[in-house]
C-alpha positions in Angstrom: 7.5 -2.2 9.1 5.2 -0.1 7.1 1.5 -0.1 7.5 1.0 -1.7 4.1 3.5 -4.4 4.8 1.9 -5.2 8.1 -1.6 -5.4 6.5 -0.3 -7.5 3.6 1.4 -9.9 5.9 -1.6 -10.1 8.2 -3.6 -11.1 5.1 -1.1 -13.8 4.3 -0.2 -12.3 0.9 3.1 -11.7 -0.9 3.8 -8.4 -2.6 3.1 -10.0 -5.9 -0.3 -11.5 -4.8 -1.4 -8.1 -3.4 -0.3 -6.3 -6.5 -2.1 -8.8 -8.8 -5.4 -8.6 -6.7 -5.2 -4.8 -6.5 -4.3 -4.4 -10.2 -1.2 -2.5 -9.5 2.5 -3.3 -10.1 4.6 -5.1 -7.6 7.0 -2.1 -7.8 4.1 0.1 -6.6 3.6 -2.1 -3.6 7.3 -2.1 -2.9 7.6 1.7 -3.1 4.6 2.2 -0.8 6.0 -0.3 1.7 9.3 1.6 1.7 7.4 4.7 2.7 6.6 6.5 -0.5 3.2 8.1 -0.8 0.4 6.6 -2.8 -2.4 8.3 -4.8 -6.0 7.9 -3.7 -6.8 5.5 -6.6 -4.0 3.1 -5.6 -5.0 3.4 -1.9 -8.6 2.5 -2.8 -7.5 -0.6 -4.8 -5.2 -1.8 -2.0 -7.7 -1.1 0.7 -10.4 -3.0 -1.1 -8.2 -6.1 -1.3 -7.0 -5.8 2.3 -10.5 -5.1 3.8 -9.6 -1.7 5.3 -10.7 1.9 4.7 -8.6 3.5 2.0 -8.0 6.6 4.2 -5.7 4.6 6.5 -2.9 5.2 4.1 -3.3 8.9 4.6 -3.8 8.9 8.4 0.0 8.8 9.0 2.1 11.9 8.5 4.1 11.8 5.2 7.8 11.1 5.5 10.0 13.9 4.3 12.0 13.4 1.2 10.0 10.4 -0.2 8.8 10.3 -3.8 5.2 9.6 -4.5 4.5 6.1 -5.9 
């Protein structure tokens, strides 16, 4: 399970709910949960909703061969 999926489930939200609150698309949430990178702006939006520091999304090494979200 990805970091984002774990944080989202811990917060009791669906992908759609998180996307709506963070003002991003559900497809963006899905891509990040599959392991694609996210840009700093998206990370900040998601982190604010989830109550974590935005840098947590960059603390893990990037997975080779994944497209950015």
